[in-house]
MARVO-672955 format. One line per 3 residues: number of its first residue (from 1); their letters; for each residue z, y, x of N, C-alpha, C, O. Coordinates in steps of 0.2 Angstrom, whole numbers. Example, Ala and Ser with C-alpha at 12.3 -4.5 7.8 and 13.67 -1.06 7.14 Angstrom:
% residues 2
1	as	39,-28,66,39,-22,62,39,-16,66,42,-17,71 | 35,-11,64,36,-5,68,39,0,64,40,6,67 $
//
This chain:
% residues 231
1	xxx	20,63,-151,18,63,-144,13,57,-142,14,52,-144 | 8,59,-139,2,55,-138,4,51,-131,4,54,-126 | 4,44,-131,5,40,-125,-2,39,-122,-7,37,-125 $
4	xxx	-2,39,-115,-8,38,-112,-8,31,-110,-3,28,-107 | -14,28,-111,-14,21,-109,-17,20,-102,-23,22,-101 | -14,16,-98,-16,16,-91,-20,9,-90,-20,5,-94 $
7	xxx	-24,9,-85,-29,3,-84,-24,-3,-82,-19,-2,-79 | -27,-9,-82,-23,-15,-80,-24,-16,-73,-30,-15,-71 | -20,-19,-70,-21,-22,-63,-24,-29,-63,-20,-34,-64 $
10	xxx	-30,-29,-61,-33,-35,-61,-37,-37,-55,-40,-42,-54 | -37,-32,-50,-40,-33,-44,-35,-31,-38,-32,-26,-39 | -34,-35,-33,-29,-33,-28,-31,-38,-22,-33,-43,-22 $
13	xxx	-30,-35,-16,-31,-38,-10,-27,-35,-4,-24,-29,-5 | -26,-38,1,-22,-36,7,-26,-35,13,-30,-39,14 | -24,-30,17,-28,-29,23,-24,-26,28,-18,-25,27 $
16	xxx	-27,-24,34,-24,-21,39,-27,-14,41,-33,-14,40 | -23,-9,42,-26,-2,44,-29,-2,51,-25,-3,55 | -36,-1,51,-39,-1,58,-38,6,61,-37,7,67 $
19	xxx	-40,11,57,-39,18,59,-44,22,55,-47,20,50 | -45,28,57,-49,33,54,-56,35,58,-56,35,64 | -61,36,54,-67,38,57,-71,42,52,-68,45,47 $
22	xxx	-77,43,53,-81,47,48,-88,45,47,-91,42,52 | -91,45,41,-98,43,40,-101,49,37,-98,54,35 | -108,48,36,-112,53,32,-114,51,26,-117,45,25 $
25	xxx	-114,55,20,-116,53,14,-124,54,13,-127,56,18 | -126,53,7,-134,54,6,-136,61,7,-142,62,8 | -131,66,6,-133,73,7,-131,75,14,-131,81,15 $
28	xxx	-130,71,18,-129,72,25,-122,76,26,-122,81,31 | -117,75,22,-111,78,23,-106,73,26,-106,67,25 | -102,76,30,-97,71,33,-91,69,28,-89,73,25 $
31	xxx	-90,63,28,-85,60,24,-79,56,28,-81,51,32 | -73,59,29,-68,56,33,-66,49,29,-64,49,23 | -65,44,33,-64,37,30,-58,34,34,-58,34,40 $
34	xxx	-55,29,30,-50,25,34,-53,18,33,-55,16,28 | -53,14,39,-56,8,39,-51,3,38,-46,3,42 | -51,-2,34,-47,-7,32,-50,-14,34,-55,-15,31 $
37	xxx	-47,-18,38,-49,-25,39,-46,-29,34,-40,-30,34 | -50,-32,30,-47,-36,24,-49,-44,26,-55,-46,24 | -44,-47,29,-46,-54,30,-45,-58,23,-42,-56,19 $
40	xxx	-49,-64,23,-48,-68,17,-41,-70,16,-38,-72,20 | -39,-70,9,-33,-72,7,-33,-79,4,-38,-81,2 | -27,-83,5,-26,-89,2,-21,-89,-3,-15,-87,-1 $
43	xxx	-22,-92,-9,-17,-92,-14,-12,-98,-12,-14,-104,-12 | -5,-96,-11,0,-101,-10,4,-103,-16,6,-109,-17 | 5,-98,-20,9,-100,-26,7,-95,-32,5,-89,-31 $
46	xxx	7,-97,-38,5,-93,-44,11,-93,-48,14,-98,-50 | 13,-87,-50,19,-85,-54,17,-83,-61,13,-79,-62 | 20,-86,-66,18,-85,-73,23,-83,-77,29,-84,-75 $
49	xxx	22,-79,-82,28,-77,-87,32,-82,-89,38,-81,-90 | 29,-88,-91,33,-93,-94,38,-96,-90,43,-99,-92 | 36,-96,-83,41,-100,-78,45,-95,-74,50,-96,-72 $
52	xxx	42,-89,-72,45,-84,-67,46,-78,-71,50,-74,-67 | 44,-76,-77,45,-70,-80,40,-65,-79,41,-59,-82 | 36,-66,-74,30,-61,-73,24,-64,-70,25,-70,-68 $
55	xxx	19,-61,-70,13,-63,-67,11,-61,-60,12,-55,-59 | 10,-65,-55,9,-63,-48,6,-69,-44,6,-75,-46 | 2,-67,-39,-1,-72,-34,3,-71,-28,4,-65,-25 $
58	xxx	6,-76,-25,8,-76,-18,3,-78,-13,0,-84,-14 | 1,-74,-9,-4,-75,-4,-2,-75,3,3,-72,5 | -7,-77,7,-6,-77,14,-13,-76,18,-18,-77,14 $
61	xxx	-13,-74,24,-19,-72,28,-18,-74,35,-12,-74,37 | -23,-75,39,-22,-76,46,-20,-84,47,-20,-87,42 | -19,-86,53,-17,-92,55,-11,-92,60,-11,-89,64 $
64	xxx	-7,-97,58,-1,-97,62,1,-105,63,0,-109,58 | 3,-107,69,5,-114,70,11,-115,66,16,-111,66 | 12,-121,63,17,-123,58,24,-123,63,29,-123,60 $
67	xxx	23,-125,69,29,-126,73,32,-119,75,38,-119,77 | 29,-113,73,32,-107,74,36,-104,68,38,-99,68 | 35,-108,63,39,-106,56,45,-110,56,46,-115,59 $
70	xxx	50,-107,51,56,-111,50,54,-117,45,48,-117,42 | 58,-122,45,57,-128,41,56,-126,33,51,-129,30 | 60,-122,30,58,-120,23,51,-116,23,48,-118,18 $
73	xxx	49,-112,27,43,-109,27,37,-114,28,32,-114,24 | 38,-118,33,33,-123,34,32,-128,28,27,-130,26 | 38,-130,25,38,-134,19,35,-131,13,31,-134,9 $
76	xxx	35,-124,13,32,-121,7,25,-121,7,21,-122,2 | 22,-120,13,15,-121,14,12,-128,13,7,-129,11 | 16,-133,16,14,-140,16,14,-142,8,10,-146,7 $
79	xxx	19,-140,4,19,-142,-3,13,-139,-6,11,-143,-11 | 11,-133,-5,5,-130,-8,-1,-133,-5,-7,-132,-8 | -1,-136,1,-7,-139,4,-12,-133,7,-18,-134,7 $
82	xxx	-8,-128,9,-12,-122,12,-10,-121,19,-4,-122,21 | -15,-119,23,-14,-118,30,-9,-112,31,-10,-107,28 | -4,-113,35,1,-107,36,-2,-101,39,-7,-101,42 $
85	xxx	0,-95,36,-2,-89,38,3,-84,41,9,-86,42 | 1,-78,43,5,-73,46,11,-71,42,16,-70,44 | 9,-69,35,14,-67,31,13,-70,24,8,-72,22 $
88	xxx	18,-69,20,18,-71,13,19,-64,9,24,-61,10 | 14,-63,4,15,-57,0,13,-58,-7,10,-63,-9 | 16,-54,-11,15,-55,-19,10,-50,-21,11,-44,-20 $
91	xxx	5,-51,-25,1,-47,-28,2,-47,-36,1,-52,-39 | 5,-42,-39,7,-42,-46,0,-41,-50,-3,-36,-49 | -1,-46,-54,-7,-46,-58,-6,-46,-65,0,-49,-67 $
94	xxx	-10,-44,-69,-9,-45,-77,-11,-51,-79,-9,-54,-84 | -16,-54,-76,-18,-61,-78,-20,-65,-72,-24,-63,-68 | -17,-71,-72,-18,-75,-66,-21,-82,-68,-21,-87,-64 $
97	xxx	-23,-82,-74,-26,-89,-77,-32,-91,-73,-33,-97,-74 | -36,-87,-70,-42,-89,-67,-41,-91,-60,-46,-92,-57 | -35,-91,-57,-34,-92,-50,-30,-99,-50,-27,-101,-55 $
100	xxx	-31,-102,-44,-28,-109,-43,-25,-109,-36,-28,-105,-31 | -21,-113,-34,-18,-114,-28,-23,-116,-23,-27,-121,-24 | -23,-113,-17,-28,-114,-12,-34,-110,-12,-39,-110,-8 $
103	xxx	-35,-106,-18,-41,-102,-18,-42,-97,-13,-36,-94,-12 | -47,-95,-11,-48,-90,-6,-51,-84,-9,-56,-84,-14 | -48,-78,-8,-50,-71,-11,-52,-67,-5,-48,-66,0 $
106	xxx	-58,-64,-5,-60,-59,0,-63,-53,-3,-64,-53,-9 | -66,-49,1,-69,-43,-2,-75,-45,-6,-77,-41,-10 | -79,-50,-4,-85,-52,-7,-84,-56,-13,-88,-58,-17 $
109	xxx	-77,-58,-15,-76,-62,-21,-77,-57,-27,-75,-52,-27 | -80,-60,-32,-81,-57,-38,-75,-56,-42,-71,-60,-43 | -73,-50,-45,-67,-48,-48,-68,-51,-56,-73,-53,-58 $
112	xxx	-63,-50,-59,-62,-52,-66,-68,-48,-70,-68,-42,-70 | -72,-52,-74,-77,-49,-78,-83,-47,-75,-87,-43,-78 | -84,-49,-68,-90,-47,-64,-94,-53,-63,-92,-59,-64 $
115	xxx	-100,-52,-62,-105,-57,-61,-104,-60,-54,-101,-57,-49 | -106,-66,-53,-106,-70,-47,-110,-66,-42,-116,-64,-43 | -108,-65,-36,-111,-62,-30,-109,-55,-30,-110,-51,-24 $
118	xxx	-106,-52,-35,-103,-45,-34,-97,-45,-30,-93,-50,-30 | -95,-39,-27,-89,-38,-23,-83,-37,-27,-84,-34,-33 | -77,-38,-24,-71,-37,-28,-71,-30,-29,-69,-28,-35 $
121	xxx	-72,-25,-24,-72,-18,-25,-79,-15,-23,-82,-17,-18 | -82,-11,-28,-88,-9,-27,-88,-1,-24,-83,2,-25 | -93,1,-22,-93,8,-19,-92,13,-25,-95,12,-30 $
124	xxx	-88,17,-24,-86,22,-29,-80,20,-33,-78,24,-37 | -77,14,-33,-71,12,-36,-65,16,-34,-65,18,-29 | -61,17,-39,-55,21,-38,-49,15,-37,-49,10,-40 $
127	xxx	-45,16,-32,-40,11,-30,-33,15,-28,-33,21,-27 | -28,11,-28,-22,13,-26,-20,9,-20,-21,3,-20 | -17,12,-15,-16,9,-8,-8,10,-7,-5,15,-7 $
130	xxx	-5,4,-6,2,4,-4,4,1,3,1,-4,5 | 8,5,6,10,3,13,16,6,15,19,10,11 | 19,4,20,25,7,23,23,12,28,20,11,33 $
133	xxx	26,18,26,24,24,30,26,24,37,31,20,39 | 23,28,41,25,28,48,32,31,49,34,36,46 | 36,28,53,43,30,54,43,36,59,40,36,64 $
136	xxx	46,42,57,46,47,62,53,49,65,54,54,68 | 58,44,64,65,45,66,69,51,63,67,52,57 | 74,53,66,78,59,63,74,65,63,72,67,68 $
139	xxx	74,68,57,71,75,56,75,80,52,79,78,49 | 74,86,54,77,91,50,75,92,43,70,89,41 | 78,97,40,77,98,33,70,101,32,67,100,27 $
142	xxx	68,105,37,61,109,36,56,104,36,51,104,32 | 56,99,41,51,94,42,51,89,36,46,86,34 | 57,87,35,58,81,30,57,83,23,54,79,19 $
145	xxx	59,89,21,59,91,14,54,97,13,54,100,7 | 51,99,18,46,105,18,50,111,16,47,115,12 | 56,112,18,60,118,17,56,124,21,53,123,26 $
148	xxx	57,130,18,54,136,21,58,139,27,56,142,31 | 65,137,27,69,139,33,72,146,31,70,149,26 | 76,149,36,79,155,35,75,161,37,70,160,41 $
151	xxx	77,167,36,73,172,37,73,173,45,78,172,48 | 67,176,48,67,177,55,67,184,56,62,187,59 | 73,187,55,73,195,55,80,196,58,84,192,59 $
154	xxx	82,203,58,89,205,60,94,202,56,94,201,49 | 99,200,59,105,197,55,105,189,55,110,186,53 | 99,186,56,99,179,56,100,176,64,95,178,68 $
157	xxx	105,173,65,107,171,72,107,164,72,112,160,70 | 102,161,75,102,153,77,102,149,70,105,144,70 | 99,152,65,99,148,59,92,147,56,91,146,50 $
160	xxx	87,149,60,80,149,57,78,143,54,74,143,49 | 80,137,57,77,131,54,83,127,50,82,121,49 | 88,130,49,94,127,45,92,127,38,89,131,35 $
163	xxx	95,122,34,94,121,27,97,126,22,95,127,17 | 102,130,25,106,134,21,113,131,18,114,125,21 | 116,134,13,122,131,11,121,125,7,116,124,3 $
166	xxx	125,120,8,124,113,5,131,111,1,130,106,-3 | 136,114,3,143,112,0,144,115,-7,141,119,-9 | 150,113,-9,153,116,-16,159,120,-14,161,120,-8 $
169	xxx	162,123,-19,168,126,-19,174,121,-18,173,116,-17 | 180,124,-19,186,119,-19,186,114,-24,189,108,-22 | 182,115,-29,181,109,-34,173,108,-34,170,113,-37 $
172	xxx	170,103,-33,174,96,-31,175,96,-23,177,90,-21 | 173,101,-19,175,101,-12,171,95,-8,174,92,-4 | 165,94,-10,161,89,-7,154,90,-8,152,94,-12 $
175	xxx	150,87,-4,142,87,-5,140,82,-10,142,76,-9 | 136,84,-15,134,79,-20,129,74,-17,125,76,-12 | 129,68,-19,125,62,-17,118,64,-19,116,66,-24 $
178	xxx	113,63,-14,106,64,-15,104,71,-13,98,73,-14 | 109,75,-10,107,82,-8,102,81,-2,102,77,2 | 96,86,-2,91,85,3,94,88,9,95,94,10 $
181	xxx	95,84,14,98,86,20,94,82,26,89,78,25 | 95,84,32,92,81,38,94,73,38,99,71,35 | 89,69,41,90,62,41,84,58,43,79,62,45 $
184	xxx	84,52,42,78,48,44,73,49,40,73,50,34 | 67,50,43,61,52,39,55,46,40,55,44,46 | 52,44,35,47,39,35,50,32,35,56,31,33 $
187	xxx	45,27,36,47,20,36,49,18,29,53,14,27 | 46,21,24,47,19,17,40,17,13,35,18,16 | 41,13,8,36,11,4,32,17,1,35,20,-3 $
190	xxx	26,18,2,22,23,-1,16,21,-4,12,16,-2 | 14,24,-10,8,22,-14,4,28,-14,6,33,-17 | -2,28,-12,-7,34,-13,-12,32,-19,-15,27,-18 $
193	xxx	-12,36,-24,-16,34,-30,-23,37,-30,-24,42,-26 | -27,34,-33,-34,36,-35,-38,38,-28,-41,43,-28 | -38,34,-23,-42,35,-18,-49,31,-20,-49,28,-24 $
196	xxx	-54,33,-16,-61,31,-18,-64,26,-12,-63,27,-6 | -66,21,-15,-70,16,-10,-77,19,-8,-81,20,-13 | -78,20,-2,-84,23,0,-89,18,2,-95,18,0 $
199	xxx	-87,12,5,-92,7,7,-88,0,7,-82,0,10 | -91,-5,5,-88,-12,6,-93,-16,10,-99,-16,9 | -90,-19,15,-94,-23,20,-91,-30,20,-87,-32,23 $
202	xxx	-94,-34,15,-92,-41,14,-93,-45,20,-89,-50,22 | -98,-44,24,-100,-48,30,-95,-48,35,-93,-53,39 | -92,-42,36,-87,-40,42,-80,-40,39,-76,-38,43 $
205	xxx	-79,-41,32,-73,-40,29,-70,-34,30,-64,-33,32 | -73,-28,29,-71,-21,30,-71,-18,23,-76,-19,19 | -67,-13,23,-67,-9,17,-66,-1,19,-61,0,23 $
208	xxx	-70,3,18,-70,10,20,-67,14,14,-70,14,8 | -62,17,15,-58,21,10,-58,29,11,-57,30,17 | -60,33,7,-61,40,8,-54,43,9,-49,42,5 $
211	xxx	-53,47,14,-47,50,16,-42,46,19,-44,41,22 | -36,48,19,-30,45,23,-27,40,19,-26,40,13 | -24,35,23,-20,29,20,-13,29,23,-13,30,29 $
214	xxx	-8,27,19,-1,27,22,-1,22,28,-5,17,28 | 4,23,32,5,18,37,2,19,44,-3,23,45 | 4,15,49,2,16,56,-4,11,57,-6,7,52 $
217	xxx	-8,12,62,-13,8,64,-11,0,65,-6,-1,68 | -14,-4,62,-12,-11,62,-7,-13,56,-5,-19,56 | -5,-8,52,0,-9,47,-3,-13,41,-9,-12,40 $
220	xxx	1,-17,38,-2,-20,32,-2,-16,26,3,-12,24 | -8,-16,22,-9,-12,16,-11,-16,10,-14,-21,11 | -8,-15,4,-10,-18,-2,-15,-13,-6,-13,-8,-7 $
223	xxx	-21,-16,-7,-26,-12,-11,-26,-15,-18,-27,-21,-19 | -26,-11,-23,-27,-13,-30,-31,-8,-34,-32,-2,-32 | -34,-10,-40,-38,-5,-44,-33,0,-46,-27,-2,-48 $
226	xxx	-36,6,-47,-31,12,-49,-29,11,-56,-33,9,-61 | -22,12,-57,-20,11,-64,-18,17,-68,-16,17,-73 | -20,23,-64,-19,30,-67,-25,34,-66,-27,36,-61 $
229	xxx	-29,34,-71,-35,39,-71,-41,35,-67,-46,39,-66 | -40,29,-65,-46,26,-62,-51,23,-67,-50,22,-73 | -57,23,-64,-62,20,-69,-63,12,-68,-67,9,-71 $
//
């Protein structure tokens, strides 16, 4: 069996979803894009395999008064010598040797193996975007699991949107765990793979991504280079 070798995660950044719009390409075709506002990140902590068991960057963005944080949170920022931010997030990376505490990462920052002045993500790059999907509350089986529903013909009485039989016989006389049934929909961590960067605006800290991105407007999203089939 031939094993496929995936690309390494060496570029990652955090942003906020602004919303969707459209632009026109060189052939005057409409391209739907999602606008991401990517504020500069500050490295608060570096995690390495020899001390933590894995490689990652703990980063923050934005500005918050230290008085609005708990003492452990404020102490964590103070120990690193980094201005407090809105959130603390971890970016799993394969190599963190080139980073240092207090370093600033932005869209205009050159990535690993790139020349000075180049952007972290260039036009046409393939990326993976991770975010918490929009919560849709309690939903039925048809909406939640894309069920077809019951037949809409003679003999079907008030069962058109029901999932059908879900139980077992006298043995084991219960519904198996994991059965697809009605329940809460959305509000889960979702990753959309192999999206395309349409345009990078380093001056305004914006990233235009082709197509839709998980999460609501204003939601936090993590962008990294594509690890499956990305260039």
